[in-house]
C-alpha positions as CSV (number, residue, x, y, z in Angstrom):
1,M,-68.8,-49.4,-111.3
2,A,-70.8,-48.2,-114.3
3,E,-74.2,-46.5,-114.6
4,K,-76.2,-47.4,-117.7
5,E,-78.0,-44.8,-119.8
6,Q,-81.8,-44.8,-119.6
7,D,-84.0,-44.7,-122.6
8,E,-86.7,-41.9,-122.5
9,G,-89.3,-44.4,-123.8
10,P,-92.9,-43.8,-124.9
11,T,-95.0,-41.0,-123.4
12,P,-98.7,-40.2,-122.9
13,A,-98.7,-38.6,-126.3
14,E,-99.7,-42.1,-127.4
15,D,-103.2,-43.3,-126.5
16,I,-102.1,-46.8,-125.5
17,V,-99.7,-45.3,-122.9
18,V,-102.6,-43.3,-121.4
19,T,-104.7,-46.4,-121.4
20,K,-102.1,-48.4,-119.4
21,Y,-101.7,-45.5,-116.9
22,K,-105.5,-45.4,-116.4
23,M,-105.7,-49.1,-116.0
24,G,-103.0,-49.0,-113.3
25,G,-104.7,-46.0,-111.7
26,D,-108.1,-47.7,-111.5
27,M,-106.5,-50.8,-110.0
28,V,-104.6,-48.9,-107.2
29,N,-107.7,-46.8,-106.3
30,G,-109.8,-49.9,-106.0
31,I,-107.1,-51.8,-103.9
32,L,-106.6,-48.7,-101.7
33,K,-110.4,-48.8,-100.9
34,E,-110.1,-52.5,-100.0
35,V,-107.1,-51.8,-97.7
36,I,-109.0,-48.9,-96.1
37,A,-112.0,-51.1,-95.4
38,K,-109.7,-53.5,-93.5
39,A,-108.0,-50.7,-91.5
40,V,-110.1,-50.9,-88.4
41,D,-109.5,-51.0,-84.6
42,G,-107.5,-54.2,-83.8
43,A,-106.2,-54.7,-87.4
44,S,-102.6,-55.9,-87.9
45,V,-100.4,-53.6,-90.0
46,L,-98.4,-56.6,-91.3
47,A,-101.7,-58.2,-92.5
48,L,-102.8,-55.0,-94.2
49,C,-99.5,-54.8,-96.1
50,E,-99.6,-58.4,-97.1
51,F,-103.2,-58.0,-98.3
52,G,-102.4,-54.9,-100.3
53,D,-99.4,-56.5,-102.0
54,S,-101.3,-59.7,-102.9
55,R,-104.1,-57.7,-104.4
56,L,-101.7,-55.6,-106.5
57,T,-100.1,-58.8,-107.8
58,E,-103.5,-60.4,-108.5
59,E,-105.0,-57.5,-110.3
60,T,-102.0,-56.7,-112.5
61,N,-101.8,-60.4,-113.5
62,K,-105.3,-60.2,-114.9
63,V,-104.5,-57.8,-117.8
64,F,-102.5,-58.3,-121.0
65,K,-102.2,-62.0,-120.3
66,K,-101.3,-62.7,-124.0
67,D,-98.2,-60.6,-123.8
68,K,-95.9,-62.9,-121.9
69,E,-92.9,-60.4,-122.1
70,M,-94.8,-57.5,-120.6
71,K,-93.6,-56.4,-117.1
72,K,-96.4,-55.6,-114.6
73,G,-97.0,-55.8,-110.9
74,I,-96.1,-53.8,-107.8
75,A,-94.6,-50.4,-108.4
76,F,-94.5,-49.5,-104.7
77,P,-95.2,-52.1,-101.9
78,T,-98.0,-51.4,-99.5
79,C,-96.8,-49.3,-96.6
80,V,-99.0,-48.5,-93.6
81,S,-97.4,-45.7,-91.4
82,V,-99.2,-44.8,-88.2
83,N,-99.4,-41.4,-86.3
84,N,-95.9,-39.9,-86.1
85,C,-94.4,-42.5,-88.5
86,V,-93.8,-40.5,-91.7
87,C,-93.4,-43.2,-94.3
88,H,-92.2,-46.6,-95.6
89,F,-93.4,-48.8,-92.7
90,S,-94.0,-52.2,-94.2
91,P,-92.9,-54.9,-91.6
92,L,-91.6,-58.4,-92.2
93,K,-93.0,-61.5,-90.5
94,S,-90.0,-61.4,-88.3
95,D,-90.5,-57.8,-87.3
96,P,-92.7,-56.5,-84.4
97,D,-96.2,-55.9,-85.7
98,V,-98.3,-52.8,-85.0
99,T,-102.0,-53.1,-84.1
100,L,-104.3,-50.3,-85.2
101,K,-106.5,-48.7,-82.6
102,T,-109.3,-46.1,-82.6
103,G,-108.0,-42.6,-83.1
104,D,-104.9,-43.6,-84.9
105,M,-103.8,-41.6,-88.0
106,V,-103.1,-44.1,-90.7
107,K,-101.3,-43.4,-94.0
108,I,-101.7,-46.1,-96.7
109,D,-99.2,-45.9,-99.6
110,L,-99.1,-48.3,-102.6
111,G,-98.5,-48.5,-106.3
112,A,-98.9,-50.7,-109.5
113,Q,-97.3,-50.7,-112.9
114,I,-98.5,-52.0,-116.2
115,D,-95.8,-52.3,-118.9
116,G,-93.6,-50.1,-116.7
117,F,-96.2,-47.3,-116.5
118,I,-96.6,-46.4,-112.9
119,A,-99.6,-45.4,-110.8
120,V,-99.0,-44.6,-107.2
121,V,-101.4,-43.4,-104.5
122,A,-101.5,-42.6,-100.7
123,H,-104.4,-41.7,-98.4
124,T,-104.7,-40.8,-94.7
125,L,-107.6,-41.7,-92.5
126,I,-108.4,-41.7,-88.7
127,I,-109.6,-45.0,-87.3
128,G,-113.1,-44.7,-86.0
129,A,-113.9,-41.3,-87.6
130,S,-117.5,-40.8,-88.6
131,A,-120.2,-38.2,-89.0
132,E,-121.2,-38.9,-85.4
133,N,-117.6,-39.0,-84.2
134,K,-115.8,-36.1,-85.9
135,V,-112.1,-35.5,-85.7
136,T,-111.0,-32.2,-84.1
137,G,-107.8,-30.6,-82.8
138,R,-104.4,-31.1,-84.3
139,K,-105.3,-34.4,-86.1
140,S,-107.9,-32.5,-88.0
141,D,-105.6,-29.5,-88.7
142,V,-102.9,-31.7,-90.3
143,L,-105.4,-33.7,-92.4
144,M,-106.9,-30.5,-93.7
145,A,-103.5,-29.0,-94.3
146,A,-102.2,-32.1,-96.3
147,Y,-105.4,-32.5,-98.3
148,N,-105.6,-28.8,-99.3
149,A,-101.9,-28.7,-100.1
150,A,-102.4,-31.7,-102.5
151,E,-105.3,-29.9,-104.1
152,V,-103.2,-26.7,-104.5
153,A,-100.3,-28.8,-106.0
154,L,-102.8,-30.4,-108.5
155,R,-103.7,-27.0,-109.8
156,M,-100.1,-25.7,-109.9
157,V,-98.4,-28.7,-111.6
158,K,-99.1,-27.7,-115.2
159,P,-97.1,-27.2,-118.4
160,G,-94.9,-24.0,-118.3
161,A,-95.1,-23.8,-114.5
162,E,-92.0,-24.1,-112.3
163,N,-91.4,-26.6,-109.5
164,Y,-90.6,-24.0,-106.8
165,T,-94.0,-22.3,-107.3
166,V,-95.5,-25.6,-106.1
167,T,-93.1,-25.8,-103.2
168,E,-94.3,-22.3,-102.0
169,G,-98.0,-23.1,-102.6
170,V,-97.7,-26.3,-100.5
171,Q,-95.8,-24.4,-97.7
172,K,-98.4,-21.6,-97.6
173,T,-101.3,-24.0,-97.4
174,A,-99.8,-26.2,-94.7
175,E,-98.9,-23.1,-92.6
176,S,-102.5,-21.8,-92.9
177,F,-103.4,-24.8,-90.6
178,K,-100.3,-24.1,-88.3
179,C,-98.6,-27.2,-89.8
180,K,-95.3,-27.8,-91.6
181,P,-94.6,-30.0,-94.7
182,I,-92.0,-32.7,-94.0
183,E,-88.6,-31.2,-94.9
184,G,-86.9,-32.3,-98.1
185,M,-89.6,-34.8,-99.3
186,L,-89.7,-35.1,-103.1
187,S,-92.5,-35.5,-105.7
188,H,-90.9,-37.1,-108.7
189,Q,-91.6,-37.2,-112.4
190,L,-92.5,-40.8,-113.5
191,K,-91.3,-42.4,-116.7
192,K,-91.5,-46.0,-118.0
193,H,-89.9,-48.2,-115.3
194,V,-88.7,-45.1,-113.5
195,I,-90.3,-44.0,-110.2
196,D,-87.8,-41.2,-109.4
197,G,-87.4,-39.2,-112.6
198,E,-85.0,-36.3,-112.8
199,K,-87.6,-33.5,-112.5
200,A,-89.0,-33.2,-108.9
201,I,-90.8,-30.9,-106.6
202,I,-89.3,-30.5,-103.1
203,Q,-91.3,-29.5,-100.0
204,N,-90.1,-27.4,-97.1
205,P,-86.5,-27.2,-98.4
206,T,-83.6,-26.1,-96.2
207,E,-80.9,-23.7,-97.7
208,A,-78.8,-26.7,-98.4
209,H,-81.7,-28.4,-100.2
210,R,-82.3,-25.3,-102.3
211,K,-78.6,-25.3,-103.5
212,D,-78.8,-29.0,-104.5
213,H,-82.4,-29.0,-105.9
214,E,-82.6,-27.6,-109.4
215,K,-85.4,-25.4,-110.8
216,C,-87.3,-27.1,-113.5
217,E,-90.3,-26.4,-115.7
218,F,-93.2,-28.9,-116.3
219,D,-94.0,-30.0,-119.8
220,V,-97.0,-31.4,-121.6
221,Y,-97.2,-35.3,-121.6
222,E,-95.1,-35.5,-118.4
223,V,-96.4,-37.7,-115.5
224,Y,-95.8,-36.8,-111.8
225,A,-96.4,-38.6,-108.5
226,V,-97.3,-35.6,-106.3
227,D,-96.6,-36.7,-102.7
228,I,-97.7,-34.4,-99.9
229,L,-96.6,-35.1,-96.3
230,V,-97.5,-32.6,-93.6
231,S,-96.7,-32.7,-89.8
232,T,-98.2,-31.1,-86.8
233,G,-94.6,-30.6,-85.6
234,E,-91.4,-29.1,-87.0
235,G,-91.6,-31.1,-90.2
236,K,-88.2,-32.8,-89.5
237,A,-88.2,-36.5,-90.1
238,R,-85.6,-38.8,-88.5
239,E,-84.7,-42.5,-88.6
240,L,-85.2,-44.5,-85.4
241,D,-84.3,-48.2,-85.0
242,T,-87.1,-49.6,-87.2
243,R,-85.7,-52.1,-89.8
244,T,-85.7,-50.8,-93.4
245,T,-87.7,-53.3,-95.5
246,V,-88.4,-51.4,-98.8
247,F,-85.6,-51.0,-101.3
248,K,-85.1,-50.2,-105.0
249,K,-82.4,-51.7,-107.2
250,K,-80.1,-49.0,-108.8
251,D,-79.0,-49.2,-112.5
252,M,-75.4,-50.1,-111.4
253,I,-73.1,-53.0,-112.0
254,Y,-70.7,-54.4,-109.3
255,Q,-69.3,-57.8,-108.6
256,L,-70.7,-58.9,-105.3
257,K,-68.7,-61.3,-103.1
258,M,-71.4,-63.2,-101.2
259,K,-73.6,-65.8,-103.0
260,A,-76.6,-64.7,-101.0
261,S,-76.1,-61.1,-102.2
262,R,-75.9,-62.2,-105.8
263,Q,-79.0,-64.3,-105.5
264,F,-80.9,-61.5,-103.8
265,L,-79.9,-59.0,-106.5
266,S,-80.8,-61.4,-109.3
267,E,-84.2,-62.1,-107.8
268,A,-84.8,-58.3,-107.2
269,D,-83.9,-57.6,-110.9
270,K,-86.1,-60.4,-112.3
271,K,-89.2,-59.6,-110.2
272,F,-89.1,-55.8,-109.8
273,G,-86.6,-54.3,-112.2
274,L,-85.7,-50.8,-111.0
275,L,-88.9,-50.3,-109.0
276,P,-89.3,-50.4,-105.2
277,F,-90.0,-53.7,-103.5
278,T,-90.3,-55.2,-100.0
279,L,-88.1,-58.0,-98.6
280,R,-91.4,-59.7,-97.6
281,L,-92.0,-60.6,-101.3
282,F,-88.9,-62.7,-101.6
283,E,-89.0,-66.6,-101.8
284,E,-86.8,-66.8,-98.6
285,E,-87.1,-63.7,-96.4
286,K,-84.2,-64.7,-94.2
287,K,-81.8,-65.0,-97.2
288,A,-83.1,-61.7,-98.6
289,R,-82.3,-60.0,-95.2
290,M,-78.8,-61.3,-95.5
291,G,-78.3,-60.5,-99.2
292,V,-79.5,-56.9,-99.1
293,V,-76.7,-55.9,-96.6
294,E,-73.9,-56.1,-99.1
295,C,-76.0,-54.6,-101.9
296,V,-76.7,-51.5,-99.7
297,K,-73.1,-51.2,-98.7
298,H,-72.0,-51.0,-102.4
299,E,-75.0,-48.8,-103.3
300,L,-76.5,-51.3,-105.6
301,V,-79.9,-50.8,-103.9
302,Q,-81.4,-47.7,-102.4
303,P,-83.0,-48.1,-99.0
304,F,-86.4,-46.4,-98.3
305,T,-85.8,-45.9,-94.6
306,V,-88.7,-45.7,-92.1
307,L,-88.9,-42.1,-90.9
308,Y,-90.5,-40.6,-87.8
309,E,-91.6,-37.2,-86.5
310,K,-91.4,-36.6,-82.7
311,P,-93.6,-39.0,-80.7
312,A,-96.5,-36.6,-79.8
313,E,-96.9,-35.3,-83.4
314,Y,-99.1,-36.5,-86.3
315,V,-98.2,-36.8,-90.0
316,A,-100.8,-36.9,-92.8
317,Q,-100.1,-37.9,-96.4
318,F,-101.9,-37.6,-99.7
319,K,-100.3,-38.8,-103.0
320,F,-101.7,-38.8,-106.5
321,T,-100.5,-39.5,-110.0
322,V,-101.2,-36.9,-112.6
323,I,-100.6,-36.8,-116.4
324,L,-100.1,-33.4,-117.9
325,M,-102.3,-33.6,-121.0
326,P,-102.7,-30.7,-123.5
327,N,-106.3,-30.0,-122.3
328,G,-105.4,-30.1,-118.6
329,P,-104.3,-32.4,-115.8
330,L,-105.5,-36.0,-115.9
331,K,-105.4,-37.2,-112.3
332,I,-105.5,-41.0,-112.4
333,T,-105.1,-41.9,-108.7
334,G,-106.4,-40.5,-105.4
335,L,-109.6,-41.1,-103.4
336,P,-112.2,-38.5,-102.4
337,F,-111.5,-36.8,-99.1
338,E,-114.4,-36.9,-96.5
339,S,-113.9,-33.3,-95.3
340,D,-117.1,-33.4,-93.3
341,L,-115.5,-35.8,-90.9
342,Y,-112.8,-33.2,-89.9
343,Q,-113.3,-29.9,-88.0
344,S,-110.3,-27.5,-87.9
345,E,-110.3,-24.2,-86.1
346,Y,-108.1,-22.8,-88.9
347,S,-108.8,-22.0,-92.6
348,I,-107.0,-20.7,-95.6
349,E,-106.9,-16.9,-95.6
350,D,-104.3,-16.3,-98.4
351,E,-106.4,-14.9,-101.3
352,E,-104.2,-16.4,-104.0
353,I,-104.5,-19.9,-102.5
354,K,-108.2,-19.5,-101.9
355,S,-108.9,-18.6,-105.5
356,L,-106.7,-21.4,-106.8
357,L,-108.7,-23.9,-104.7
358,A,-111.9,-22.4,-106.0
359,S,-110.8,-23.1,-109.6
360,S,-111.6,-26.4,-111.3
361,A,-108.8,-28.9,-111.7
362,S,-110.7,-31.1,-114.2
363,R,-109.7,-31.3,-117.9
364,K,-111.7,-29.7,-120.7
365,A,-113.0,-32.9,-122.1
366,N,-112.9,-33.5,-125.8
367,K,-116.0,-35.8,-126.3
368,K,-114.8,-37.5,-129.4
369,K,-111.4,-38.2,-127.9
370,K,-113.0,-39.4,-124.7
371,K,-115.1,-42.0,-126.5
372,K,-112.0,-43.1,-128.4
373,A,-110.0,-43.4,-125.2
374,N,-112.7,-45.3,-123.4
375,K,-112.9,-47.8,-126.3
376,A,-109.1,-48.2,-126.2
377,V,-109.3,-49.0,-122.5
378,A,-112.0,-51.5,-123.0
379,D,-110.2,-53.2,-125.9
380,A,-106.9,-53.3,-124.1
381,A,-108.5,-54.8,-121.0
382,G,-110.5,-57.3,-123.1
383,D,-107.3,-58.4,-124.8
384,G,-105.7,-58.6,-121.4
385,A,-108.4,-60.8,-120.0
386,G,-107.9,-63.4,-122.7
387,V,-105.6,-66.2,-121.8
C-alpha cells in the first residue's frame, strides 16, 4: 500500500484563485438559504439533503462550461443533523427518514468546489423561531455560544497566530454560556482538492489529543474551514447505530478483491476525487453500499460517522470558510445570525473575549484591487456561462 505525494498547488496569492473561491462561496451561501427556507415543520431530512445536493451540482455546472477538464461540484454533501445529532446525518433512500418538527435544532452543512477550490458552510436554526416566538433556555444558550465562538475564531485565525490560541478562545466563549465545545473536532486548512489539510485547529482537546495534535502557525494566503460545534452537555460525541453514508476516498492504492468494491472506488474517484461524498449520489445505491465495505476495511476510504451527544442535549454548529489575505480575513461563506431571535440568561464576561468581539473582522479594502477583483469575478463567470 503506497501513499502518493500531494502537490501544494496554486494559492490565493493569485487573483483567479480568489475568484474561484468567491464564486464557490456565493453558491453555497445561496444554496444554504434555499435549504433553510425548506427546513420547516413536517419537512423530510432526506428530501432536504437531496435538494441541497442537486442544487450544488446544478450551480457548479453553470460556470466554466468551456473548460471541459475542470473538476467542480460537491465538496461536502448536504447533511442535516437534528438536536443531539452532532454531524454527518445524510440518510439514504433505504434508511429511516427524520421529519422536522417545531422546536427542533437543525444544523445544515454543505460545500462546493470549483477547480478544486473548496467553499464549505454550516448554519444552525430552530424550527418555528420568530420575533414573536423567541428561543430561550438551553437551546438559546448553545446557539449563542456556538455563534460567538465562531466570531471569536474568525478574529483569531490570522497570519502569525497559533492554532491553540483559537482553541482556548473557543473554549472560553462556549463556557461563558455554560456549554462545551464537542471534544476533538477539527477545523482544517483547505488546499486545492484537499478538505483536510495538515494544519488544523482542535476544539476541547483531551490530554491525549494535545499530545497528538501539533502546534502550528497560520500564514498569509492560507484558507481554513473553521467549524465550531458546541453542546449543552459534556461535549462528548459518540457513534450509535445510524448508518454511515458520507465517505472520502484516501490517496492510497490497494488491489481490491470484489468487483463491486472496485467499481465503487472507480466511480468515487471519477466523480469526487479526494473530496467527501454520499452513497446517495451513486448510480446504484445498493451496489455502492456493498462496495464501500471492503474499501473501508482496507482504509481506502475514510468514513464520516454520524455522531451523537446524549439524548436530552442540543448541539449547535457554525462553519465558515476564510482566506487569510494580506489586508485581513476574507470570509467567503456563512450567513448572518439572527441574534434577536435568541434570549440567553448568560453573556460573555471575559474582557479579552469581549474586546475581541467588539473589534471589526472585515478587511481593510483596497478600492483599486476590489474593482479589479470584482471585474475578474464577472469575467470568469461570464466565460463560464458560455457553452
